[in-house]
N, C-alpha and C positions, 0 to 999 in steps of 0.2 A: 505494500499499499503505499502511497506516496507520502511522503510527510513535510510540510511546509518548513522550511530551515530556519523561516523569522514566526516559527509559531511560539507562542508564549509556552505552550505545555510540553516543548522538545526540551526546555533545560532545569537542568539538575543540579543545585548548588552545593558548595561543598563543605559540610558544615567548619570545616576545622580553620576555613581558611577565611578572615575575619575581614571585611569590607565597610569601610567608612559611608559609604553610600549604597544601598542595594540595588541591585541589578532589576530596573525597572524597563522593558522594553520600548519603545517608542511608537504609537501608531504611526500606519504609514503617513496617514493623512496630513501628520503631525510634522514628519521628517520633511513633507516636503514645502509645508508653509515656514517652517525654518530657511530651508535652503533657497526659496522665493523670498523672504522678509532679509536676509541677506545679498541677496542678489549675485550668489553663486554662479559663475560661468565658467569658462577653459581658460582664462588667465586667472584662475585663482589655487592656491593650496590653503586647504583646509584641514585645520587642527581640532579632532573630536576628543575633548579629555571627559573620562571614562567614558569610552567606545562602545563597554558590552561588545556586544557581538558585529559591532561594526558597520549596523544598517546604516546610519548616515551618512559616513565616509564612502562606503559603499555605492548609495544612492545619489551620492554628489556627481562618482566618476561615470558611473553609469549612465544618469540622464543629464547632466549637465559639463561633462568632459572635465572636470575640475579635479587635480590632484588631492590625495587627501592622505593623513597621520592619522591615526586612531592610537591612543594612549590608555590603559588600562593595566590595574596591579592584579588583576586575575587572571593567572595562565590560562585558565581552561575556557574564558570570555574569549583572548586573544588567539586561542586555536580553532574558536570557531568560525572568528571574523576573518582568519587567512584560508577556511576552507569556505565560508559563505563568497571572498571574493573571487575566488577561482572557478566556482559555480556561476556568478554573474559574468567572469568572462572580464574582470578589472583589475587582476593581480598583478598588472603592470604596471598599474598608475597609482596603487595603495599602497602602504606600509602601517603594519601594525607594532607595535610597541609593547612590551611590558616592564611598565615602568612607573612610580610616584606621580601623581600630579603636579606636586609640588617640588620637581629637582624637570622637569620637562624645560627643555629649549623651547618656545614657540617664534623666534625671531624672524623665521621664515614665512608663517602664517599671513595669510592676508585673512583668513576669515577664522574663527575661533568657533566651538559649538560646544555647549553646556548643558546638561541635563543631570544636576546633582544638587544642593540644597542651598539654600542663602548662607550658611555660614561658610559653608566652603566656599563660594563664590567671592564673599569677603574676602575670605584670605587669601585666594587667590589673585584678587585684584589688584594689587601691587605689581604683582609679577607679570601681570597682562600688561597693564599701562606702562612698565619700563622696558619693556619688549617689544613688544607690539607695534610697528609703526603707525606715525597718524594717518588717518584714513580704515586701517584695516577695521573691520566689523568683529564683533562679538553679540552672538545668539545664545538666548536661556530660554528653554522651556521651564513653565512654572514659575520659576524662582529668580529674585531679582538681584542686585549688587547693592543692597543698603542703601546707604546716602548718595551713591552717582544714581540719577537718575536717567531711565533709558529715555533715547529719544523717540524711538517707536514702541508700541504696546498693541499687540493685536489679538483676539480672542479665539482660540479654537475650541474643538470640543472638549478637550480635558484639562483646561487651565486657559493659562497664556503663553504667548511667545514673545522675548523682549531682547530690543537691538541696542546696540552701545556702536557708535563710531569713535575711535581711540582720538581722543585729540591733541591736535599739537601742543608744545609746550608755552605759552603766549606772554606768561606774564614777564612786566619788566616796563621797558623805555625803547619804543621804537622812534623813529627818524623819516622821515623821507621829504621830497621834493615836488611838489606841482610842477605840471607843465609850464604854467605861467611863473615859475619861481619863489611859489608860497612855500615856505616851511611849514610841514606837518609832522604832531607829533603827538604819542598816546602815551601813557603810563596807564598800565592796565594791570587787575587784579584777576586772579583765575583760579575759580573751583572747578574741576573736570570741565567740561565745554560751558559751566555758567562763564563769560566775559565780563567785568566791570570795570571802571577806573573814570579818568579824565583824558582832555584831549584839545588841542592847539591849533586853530590854524594862525600862521605868523602870529603875533603877540597876543590875537585875542583867546584866552578859553571858551571854548565852545560846549553844546550839551551832545553827548555821544549815547549811542546804543550800537549793540555788537552782537554778531553768532556767528561762534566756531563750528563748522562741521569740518572733522580731519585737519589738514592742513591748511583749509581756508578759513581766512576770519575775514566777514563783511563787515562794513562799519557805516555808520551813518553819524554826520557830522553836521549840527544844525546850530546855527549863536542863538538864534529866537525864532521865535512863533513867525515873523514876517519876512525872515529870508530862507532861500533855498535851501533846501537839505543838499548837501554832497556826501555821497555815495561812495566807495573807496573798496578794492577787493585786497585782500594783504595775504600771500602766501606765505607760510614759513617751513623749512626744512630744516635739520640736524640745529634747532634752536637758532637759526638765523632768519631775519625776515628778505627773503627773496624776491622779491618784487611788490609791487602798490599801483595797482591801474586805477583811475578814478573810471566809474562805473556810469 
């Protein structure tokens, strides 16, 4: 009789193997929703932390041509994932590693997927923020990141999916010159993707609103309600202001 390799009834737990997060398979519709929310495509490298049987990594490779890495502490799950990748014909596009979540290097990831617990997400958060490049996306099934507010949240049959875009570090002072020679200055404070601060056009302090997405900071500067809004798009890389374009 045919047995679906992704059917929860096929799984046997090793009672002697301690897992911080119990294995609960993600429903197929939820996997697709996670990949869609993250915008996974052929240019992505997805890391699934706590990958279980590898279904998210396998689906990303099979359906979206993305390469992926699954990480899990349970050797039985890693063995299952490798076997299922072979059945799906994507074993050349994926890798599965028996490794602790808190030691894995995620610097090559453009997308990270999670189905853990909020406490584990929060504990992973500093590692994700320090290692992932600005613009990398994180998607989590069911659990958020504590005080790091998600950029998007969607409802699925068994809860919510959350998405974050890793923000560039933009806190500090930034100076540039407009095409007409006017000097511009920002002094910014940052909490995750939330940016506040002060701004000047020439010697005049002006009002500031800012929206940060990955390495792109969009700012609006306005001296008062009677003056036009000046819009700029600033791009950051490696802690440096790379460009400032008037929109």
